[in-house]
DSSP file (Angstrom, degrees, kcal/mol; ACC not computed):
  #  RESIDUE AA STRUCTURE BP1 BP2  ACC     N-H-->O    O-->H-N    N-H-->O    O-->H-N    TCO  KAPPA ALPHA  PHI   PSI    X-CA   Y-CA   Z-CA
    1    1 A M              0   0    0      0, 0.0     2,-0.1     0, 0.0    22,-0.0   0.000 360.0 360.0 360.0 136.1  -49.4   29.0  -61.0
    2    2 A T     >  -     0   0    0      1,-0.1     4,-2.0     4,-0.0     5,-0.1  -0.337 360.0-113.1 -78.2 161.4  -48.1   32.3  -59.7
    3    3 A K  H  > S+     0   0    0      1,-0.2     4,-2.2     2,-0.2     5,-0.2   0.848 117.5  57.2 -60.4 -36.0  -44.8   32.7  -58.0
    4    4 A R  H  > S+     0   0    0      2,-0.2     4,-2.3     1,-0.2    -1,-0.2   0.922 106.8  47.6 -63.1 -44.7  -46.6   33.5  -54.7
    5    5 A L  H  > S+     0   0    0      1,-0.2     4,-2.9     2,-0.2    -1,-0.2   0.899 110.2  52.8 -63.6 -39.6  -48.4   30.2  -54.8
    6    6 A E  H  X S+     0   0    0     -4,-2.0     4,-2.6     2,-0.2    -1,-0.2   0.898 109.4  49.1 -62.7 -40.3  -45.2   28.3  -55.5
    7    7 A L  H  X S+     0   0    0     -4,-2.2     4,-2.6     2,-0.2    -2,-0.2   0.923 112.0  48.1 -64.6 -42.9  -43.5   30.0  -52.5
    8    8 A I  H  X S+     0   0    0     -4,-2.3     4,-2.7     2,-0.2     5,-0.3   0.926 112.5  49.0 -61.6 -45.4  -46.4   29.1  -50.3
    9    9 A E  H  X S+     0   0    0     -4,-2.9     4,-2.4     2,-0.2    -2,-0.2   0.933 112.7  47.7 -60.2 -47.0  -46.4   25.5  -51.6
   10   10 A D  H  X S+     0   0    0     -4,-2.6     4,-2.1     2,-0.2    -2,-0.2   0.918 113.1  48.4 -59.9 -46.2  -42.6   25.2  -51.0
   11   11 A Y  H  X S+     0   0    0     -4,-2.6     4,-1.0     1,-0.2    -2,-0.2   0.941 113.9  44.9 -62.3 -50.3  -42.8   26.6  -47.5
   12   12 A L  H  <>S+     0   0    0     -4,-2.7     5,-2.4     1,-0.2     3,-0.3   0.872 112.0  53.0 -66.0 -37.1  -45.6   24.4  -46.4
   13   13 A S  H ><5S+     0   0    0     -4,-2.4     3,-1.8    -5,-0.3    -1,-0.2   0.893 104.4  55.7 -62.8 -40.6  -44.0   21.3  -48.0
   14   14 A K  H 3<5S+     0   0    0     -4,-2.1    -1,-0.2     1,-0.3    -2,-0.2   0.794 105.2  53.9 -62.8 -27.5  -40.8   22.0  -46.1
   15   15 A W  T 3<5S-     0   0    0     -4,-1.0    -1,-0.3    -3,-0.3    -2,-0.2   0.314 126.7 -99.2 -92.1   8.2  -42.8   22.0  -42.9
   16   16 A G  T < 5S+     0   0    0     -3,-1.8    -3,-0.2     1,-0.3     2,-0.1   0.492  80.2 131.1  92.6   4.2  -44.2   18.6  -43.6
   17   17 A F      < -     0   0    0     -5,-2.4    -1,-0.3    -6,-0.2    -2,-0.1  -0.483  53.7-137.6 -86.3 161.9  -47.6   19.6  -45.0
   18   18 A H        -     0   0    0     -2,-0.1    -5,-0.1     2,-0.0     2,-0.1  -0.741  26.8-159.6-118.4  80.8  -49.1   18.4  -48.2
   19   19 A P        -     0   0    0      0, 0.0     2,-0.5     0, 0.0   -10,-0.0  -0.328   9.6-159.4 -69.2 142.2  -50.6   21.4  -49.9
   20   20 A I        -     0   0    0     -2,-0.1     2,-0.3     2,-0.0    -2,-0.0  -0.972  16.0-156.3-117.7 111.7  -53.2   21.1  -52.5
   21   21 A L        -     0   0    0     -2,-0.5     2,-0.5     2,-0.0   -16,-0.0  -0.683   7.0-160.5 -95.4 143.3  -53.4   24.3  -54.6
   22   22 A A        +     0   0    0     -2,-0.3     3,-0.1     1,-0.1     6,-0.0  -0.978  22.0 163.7-121.5 120.8  -56.4   25.4  -56.5
   23   23 A D        +     0   0    0     -2,-0.5     2,-0.8     1,-0.1    -1,-0.1   0.372  66.2  80.4-112.5   1.6  -56.0   27.9  -59.3
   24   24 A D    >   -     0   0    0      1,-0.1     3,-1.5     2,-0.0     4,-0.3  -0.815  59.3-178.7-104.9  89.9  -59.4   27.2  -60.8
   25   25 A F  G >  S+     0   0    0     -2,-0.8     3,-0.5     1,-0.3     4,-0.3   0.700  73.6  66.3 -69.1 -19.9  -61.6   29.2  -58.5
   26   26 A E  G 3  S+     0   0    0      1,-0.2    -1,-0.3     2,-0.1     3,-0.1   0.764 111.6  34.2 -70.3 -23.6  -64.9   28.1  -60.2
   27   27 A N  G <> S+     0   0    0     -3,-1.5     4,-1.9     1,-0.1     3,-0.4   0.297  84.9 105.7-113.4   8.1  -64.3   24.6  -59.0
   28   28 A V  H <> S+     0   0    0     -3,-0.5     4,-2.2    -4,-0.3     5,-0.2   0.854  77.5  57.2 -60.8 -34.9  -62.7   25.2  -55.6
   29   29 A D  H  > S+     0   0    0     -4,-0.3     4,-1.7     1,-0.2    -1,-0.2   0.901 108.0  46.1 -63.9 -39.3  -65.8   24.3  -53.7
   30   30 A R  H  > S+     0   0    0     -3,-0.4     4,-2.4     1,-0.2    -1,-0.2   0.876 111.1  53.7 -68.7 -36.7  -65.9   20.8  -55.4
   31   31 A Q  H  X S+     0   0    0     -4,-1.9     4,-2.8     1,-0.2     5,-0.3   0.870 107.0  51.2 -68.5 -35.4  -62.2   20.3  -54.7
   32   32 A V  H  X S+     0   0    0     -4,-2.2     4,-1.9     2,-0.2    -1,-0.2   0.909 112.0  46.9 -66.4 -41.7  -62.7   21.1  -51.0
   33   33 A V  H  < S+     0   0    0     -4,-1.7    -2,-0.2     2,-0.2    -1,-0.2   0.903 117.2  43.4 -66.7 -42.4  -65.5   18.5  -50.8
   34   34 A T  H  < S+     0   0    0     -4,-2.4    -2,-0.2     1,-0.2    -1,-0.2   0.913 120.5  38.1 -70.3 -45.7  -63.4   15.9  -52.6
   35   35 A E  H  < S-     0   0    0     -4,-2.8    -2,-0.2    -5,-0.2    -3,-0.2   0.774  87.0-152.5 -81.4 -26.3  -60.1   16.5  -50.9
   36   36 A K     <  -     0   0    0     -4,-1.9    -3,-0.1    -5,-0.3    -4,-0.1   0.958  20.6-159.3  51.3  61.6  -61.5   17.1  -47.4
   37   37 A P        -     0   0    0      0, 0.0     3,-0.1     0, 0.0    -1,-0.1  -0.280  22.1-140.2 -69.8 156.0  -58.6   19.3  -46.2
   38   38 A H  S    S+     0   0    0      1,-0.3     2,-0.4     0, 0.0    -2,-0.0   0.798  89.8  23.2 -82.0 -31.7  -57.9   19.8  -42.5
   39   39 A I        -     0   0    0      2,-0.0     2,-0.5    -3,-0.0    -1,-0.3  -0.996  67.7-155.4-137.1 140.8  -57.1   23.5  -43.0
   40   40 A L        -     0   0    0     -2,-0.4     2,-0.6    -3,-0.1    -8,-0.0  -0.969   0.8-165.0-116.0 131.3  -58.1   25.9  -45.8
   41   41 A L        -     0   0    0     -2,-0.5     2,-0.4     2,-0.0    -2,-0.0  -0.969  22.2-178.5-108.9 114.3  -56.1   29.0  -46.6
   42   42 A L        -     0   0    0     -2,-0.6     2,-0.5     4,-0.0    -2,-0.0  -0.906  31.5-127.4-121.2 142.7  -58.2   31.3  -48.7
   43   43 A D    >   -     0   0    0     -2,-0.4     3,-1.0     1,-0.1     8,-0.2  -0.755  20.7-142.9 -78.0 127.2  -57.6   34.6  -50.4
   44   44 A I  T 3  S+     0   0    0     -2,-0.5     7,-0.3     1,-0.3    -1,-0.1   0.578  97.3  60.0 -72.7  -6.0  -60.5   36.9  -49.1
   45   45 A N  T 3  S+     0   0    0      5,-0.1    -1,-0.3     6,-0.1     5,-0.1  -0.170  71.9 164.5-113.2  39.9  -60.5   38.4  -52.6
   46   46 A L    <   -     0   0    0     -3,-1.0     5,-0.0     1,-0.1    -4,-0.0  -0.316  39.7-132.5 -54.8 138.2  -61.3   35.3  -54.7
   47   47 A P  S    S+     0   0    0      0, 0.0    -1,-0.1     0, 0.0     3,-0.1   0.760  96.7  18.6 -68.7 -25.9  -62.5   36.3  -58.1
   48   48 A V  S    S+     0   0    0      1,-0.3     2,-0.3   -23,-0.0   -22,-0.1   0.805 127.1  35.2-111.0 -49.8  -65.5   34.0  -58.2
   49   49 A L  S    S-     0   0    0    -24,-0.1     2,-0.4     2,-0.0    -1,-0.3  -0.765  72.5-132.1-107.5 151.6  -66.4   33.0  -54.7
   50   50 A H    >>  -     0   0    0     -2,-0.3     3,-1.8    -5,-0.1     4,-1.0  -0.824  28.1-114.1 -99.1 144.5  -66.0   35.0  -51.5
   51   51 A A  H >> S+     0   0    0     -2,-0.4     4,-1.2    -7,-0.3     3,-0.8   0.837 114.1  57.0 -47.5 -44.0  -64.3   33.3  -48.5
   52   52 A P  H 34 S+     0   0    0      0, 0.0     4,-0.5     0, 0.0    -1,-0.3   0.819 100.7  58.9 -59.6 -28.0  -67.5   33.3  -46.4
   53   53 A E  H X4 S+     0   0    0     -3,-1.8     3,-0.8     1,-0.2     4,-0.3   0.839 100.5  57.4 -70.4 -31.4  -69.3   31.3  -49.1
   54   54 A I  H X< S+     0   0    0     -4,-1.0     3,-1.6    -3,-0.8    -1,-0.2   0.893  99.3  57.7 -62.5 -42.0  -66.6   28.5  -48.8
   55   55 A W  T 3< S+     0   0    0     -4,-1.2    -1,-0.2     1,-0.3    -2,-0.2   0.637  94.4  66.8 -68.0 -14.0  -67.3   28.0  -45.1
   56   56 A I  T <         0   0    0     -3,-0.8    -1,-0.3    -4,-0.5    -2,-0.2   0.594 360.0 360.0 -80.7 -11.8  -71.0   27.2  -45.8
   57   57 A L    <         0   0    0     -3,-1.6    -1,-0.2    -4,-0.3    -2,-0.1   0.516 360.0 360.0 -50.4 360.0  -70.1   24.0  -47.6
C-alpha cells in the first residue's frame, strides 16, 4: 500500500468512515459488488479499468 493510500485511510477513519482500500485493480469491480460501498473514490487513471467503466456495474 502506498503512503498516499495510508494517509487517505487514516484521514477517513478519523472522520468515522470505514474505508476499504483496493490495490488489486484487476479485481476492484468484484470487490465493489461484494462490499456494496456507499461511496467510491476512484483514481481516474486506474491502470486496468477506467473510472467510467466502474460506474456501469
